[in-house]
C-alpha positions as CSV (number, residue, x, y, z in Angstrom):
1,X,79.5,-33.7,-48.4
2,X,83.3,-33.8,-49.0
3,X,82.9,-36.7,-51.4
4,X,80.4,-34.8,-53.6
5,X,82.6,-31.6,-53.5
6,X,85.7,-33.7,-54.5
7,X,83.8,-35.2,-57.4
8,X,83.0,-31.8,-58.8
9,X,86.6,-30.7,-58.4
10,X,87.9,-33.9,-60.0
11,X,85.7,-34.9,-62.8
12,X,84.9,-33.0,-65.9
13,X,81.1,-33.2,-65.5
14,X,78.8,-33.1,-68.6
15,X,75.1,-34.0,-68.5
16,X,73.3,-35.3,-71.6
17,X,69.5,-35.8,-71.7
18,X,67.4,-38.3,-73.7
19,X,63.6,-38.5,-73.9
20,X,62.1,-42.0,-73.6
21,X,58.6,-43.1,-74.5
22,X,57.5,-45.5,-71.7
23,X,54.0,-46.0,-73.0
24,X,54.4,-49.7,-73.6
25,X,56.3,-50.2,-70.3
26,X,53.6,-48.4,-68.4
27,X,50.9,-50.6,-70.0
28,X,53.0,-53.7,-69.2
29,X,53.4,-52.7,-65.6
30,X,49.7,-52.0,-65.2
31,X,48.8,-55.5,-66.5
32,X,51.2,-57.3,-64.2
33,X,51.6,-55.1,-61.0
34,X,48.7,-56.7,-59.1
35,X,49.9,-60.3,-59.7
36,X,53.4,-59.3,-58.9
37,X,52.5,-57.6,-55.6
38,X,50.4,-60.7,-54.6
39,X,53.4,-63.0,-55.3
40,X,56.2,-60.8,-53.9
41,X,54.5,-58.7,-51.2
42,X,55.8,-55.4,-52.6
43,X,55.0,-53.1,-55.5
44,X,56.6,-53.5,-59.0
45,X,58.3,-50.2,-59.9
46,X,60.0,-49.1,-63.1
47,X,63.4,-49.2,-61.6
48,X,64.2,-52.9,-62.2
49,X,63.5,-52.4,-65.9
50,X,65.7,-49.3,-66.0
51,X,68.6,-51.2,-64.2
52,X,68.3,-54.1,-66.6
53,X,68.3,-51.8,-69.7
54,X,71.3,-49.9,-68.2
55,X,73.4,-53.0,-67.5
56,X,72.7,-54.3,-71.0
57,X,73.8,-51.0,-72.5
58,X,76.9,-50.9,-70.3
59,X,78.0,-54.2,-71.9
60,X,77.9,-52.4,-75.3
61,X,79.6,-49.3,-74.0
62,X,82.2,-50.4,-71.4
63,X,83.7,-46.9,-71.1
64,X,80.7,-46.0,-68.9
65,X,81.5,-48.9,-66.6
66,X,85.0,-47.7,-65.9
67,X,87.1,-45.6,-63.5
68,X,90.1,-43.3,-63.9
69,X,92.6,-44.1,-61.2
70,X,95.8,-42.1,-61.5
71,X,96.9,-42.4,-65.1
72,X,95.1,-45.7,-65.7
73,X,91.6,-46.3,-67.1
74,X,90.1,-49.4,-65.6
75,X,87.3,-51.1,-67.6
76,X,85.2,-53.2,-65.2
77,X,84.0,-56.6,-66.4
78,X,81.5,-56.8,-63.6
79,X,78.4,-54.8,-63.1
80,X,77.8,-53.5,-59.5
81,X,75.0,-50.9,-59.8
82,X,74.6,-48.4,-57.0
83,X,71.0,-47.3,-56.3
84,X,70.6,-43.9,-54.6
85,X,68.1,-44.1,-51.7
86,X,66.8,-40.9,-50.0
87,X,66.5,-41.1,-46.2
88,X,65.3,-38.7,-43.6
89,X,68.8,-37.9,-42.6
90,X,70.5,-37.8,-46.1
91,X,71.3,-40.0,-49.1
92,X,72.9,-43.5,-49.3
93,X,73.9,-45.6,-52.3
94,X,73.6,-49.3,-51.7
95,X,75.0,-51.6,-54.4
96,X,73.4,-54.4,-56.3
97,X,76.3,-56.7,-57.0
98,X,76.5,-58.6,-60.3
99,X,73.3,-57.0,-61.5
100,X,73.8,-58.5,-64.9
101,X,73.0,-62.0,-63.4
102,X,69.5,-61.0,-62.3
103,X,66.3,-60.9,-64.2
104,X,63.6,-58.3,-63.7
105,X,62.1,-60.1,-60.7
106,X,65.5,-60.6,-59.1
107,X,66.4,-57.0,-59.6
108,X,63.1,-55.9,-58.1
109,X,63.8,-58.1,-55.0
110,X,67.3,-56.7,-54.7
111,X,66.2,-53.1,-55.0
112,X,63.4,-53.5,-52.5
113,X,65.7,-55.4,-50.0
114,X,68.4,-52.8,-50.1
115,X,66.0,-49.8,-49.9
116,X,64.2,-51.3,-46.9
117,X,67.4,-52.1,-45.0
118,X,68.8,-48.7,-45.8
119,X,65.7,-47.0,-44.3
120,X,65.9,-49.2,-41.2
121,X,69.7,-48.7,-40.9
122,X,70.5,-52.4,-41.3
123,X,72.9,-52.1,-44.2
124,X,76.5,-53.3,-43.7
125,X,79.1,-50.8,-44.7
126,X,80.5,-53.0,-47.5
127,X,77.0,-52.9,-49.2
128,X,77.6,-49.3,-50.1
129,X,81.1,-49.8,-51.6
130,X,82.4,-51.1,-54.9
131,X,79.8,-49.8,-57.3
132,X,80.8,-49.5,-61.0
133,X,77.8,-47.3,-62.1
134,X,75.1,-45.5,-60.2
135,X,71.4,-44.7,-60.8
136,X,69.5,-42.0,-58.9
137,X,65.7,-41.5,-59.1
138,X,64.6,-37.9,-58.4
139,X,61.6,-38.5,-60.6
140,X,59.9,-40.4,-57.8
141,X,59.6,-37.0,-56.1
142,X,58.3,-35.3,-59.3
143,X,61.6,-33.9,-60.7
144,X,61.6,-33.7,-64.5
145,X,65.2,-32.7,-65.1
146,X,68.4,-33.0,-63.1
147,X,72.2,-32.9,-63.4
148,X,73.4,-35.6,-60.9
149,X,76.9,-35.6,-59.5
150,X,79.1,-38.6,-60.4
151,X,79.9,-41.0,-57.5
152,X,83.7,-41.2,-57.7
153,X,85.6,-43.0,-59.0
154,X,82.9,-44.1,-61.4
155,X,82.6,-42.7,-64.9
156,X,78.9,-41.8,-64.9
157,X,75.6,-41.6,-63.1
158,X,72.1,-41.9,-64.6
159,X,69.3,-39.7,-63.3
160,X,65.7,-41.1,-63.8
161,X,63.1,-38.4,-64.0
162,X,59.3,-38.4,-63.6
163,X,57.1,-40.1,-66.1
164,X,54.5,-37.7,-67.5
165,X,51.6,-38.0,-69.8
166,X,52.5,-35.6,-72.6
167,X,51.3,-34.7,-76.1
168,X,53.6,-36.2,-78.7
169,X,53.6,-36.5,-82.5
170,X,53.4,-40.0,-83.8
171,X,52.7,-40.8,-87.5
172,X,51.8,-37.1,-88.1
173,X,49.2,-37.2,-85.3
174,X,49.2,-35.7,-81.8
175,X,48.7,-38.4,-79.2
176,X,49.2,-38.7,-75.5
177,X,52.3,-40.7,-74.5
178,X,54.0,-41.5,-71.2
179,X,57.4,-39.8,-71.6
180,X,60.4,-39.5,-69.3
181,X,63.8,-37.9,-69.4
182,X,67.0,-39.8,-68.6
183,X,69.8,-37.5,-67.5
184,X,73.3,-39.0,-67.8
185,X,76.1,-37.1,-66.0
186,X,79.5,-38.4,-67.2
187,X,83.2,-37.7,-66.7
188,X,84.4,-36.1,-70.0
189,X,87.9,-37.2,-69.2
190,X,86.7,-40.8,-69.8
191,X,83.6,-40.6,-72.0
192,X,83.0,-38.4,-75.0
193,X,79.7,-36.9,-76.0
194,X,79.0,-39.3,-78.9
195,X,79.5,-42.3,-76.7
196,X,77.2,-40.9,-74.0
197,X,74.4,-40.3,-76.5
198,X,74.7,-43.7,-78.0
199,X,74.6,-45.2,-74.5
200,X,71.5,-43.3,-73.7
201,X,69.9,-44.4,-76.9
202,X,70.7,-48.0,-76.2
203,X,68.8,-47.7,-72.9
204,X,66.0,-45.9,-74.6
205,X,65.5,-48.6,-77.2
206,X,65.3,-51.3,-74.6
207,X,62.8,-49.4,-72.4
208,X,60.6,-48.7,-75.4
209,X,60.5,-52.5,-76.1
210,X,60.0,-53.9,-72.6
211,X,59.5,-57.5,-73.7
212,X,63.2,-57.6,-74.7
213,X,64.0,-56.9,-71.1
214,X,62.0,-59.9,-69.9
215,X,63.3,-62.4,-72.4
């Protein structure tokens, strides 16, 4: 509780929202989820794709993978992604270390492993430390918009909202698409608005072309 309050007191919080069309990704997951579960023993979620798209975008916009410590801005050359996990007694953020070295299947395994061990209280303390960027997923509970609090001393946190079938205009026609909001809270002392929007758009482009995340 004190850590969250300190973050609000310390960082200049701004939240920017981008809409993402996940229709192709939803169709891709539907085609492969049964085979994946048979092979791995757990369900394929959208989170591994989101993590992979985020890490790739962080390489393009290193200011989001940074921290402000005193009067020094530290740009991290490694990608340790914290994944918020809701538990009966609260919230914990285990870290996928060197997430850039993992493919979609590897990320799915890492996310599943950390979440399961978090729920059974089997995480080591060091597995919740050292993150360079965090992702939280309130959409799994039906949230459509949020303003997450930055996990200090990181520069930003990405909120993943619910995927909803929504009428949308494509080629001058109204069609049903699977849309989702991504909500990026960032420290305005480190990141300006233009960079935040460009970062979100980089994630959006990759999620809307899921085969690029596989290759």
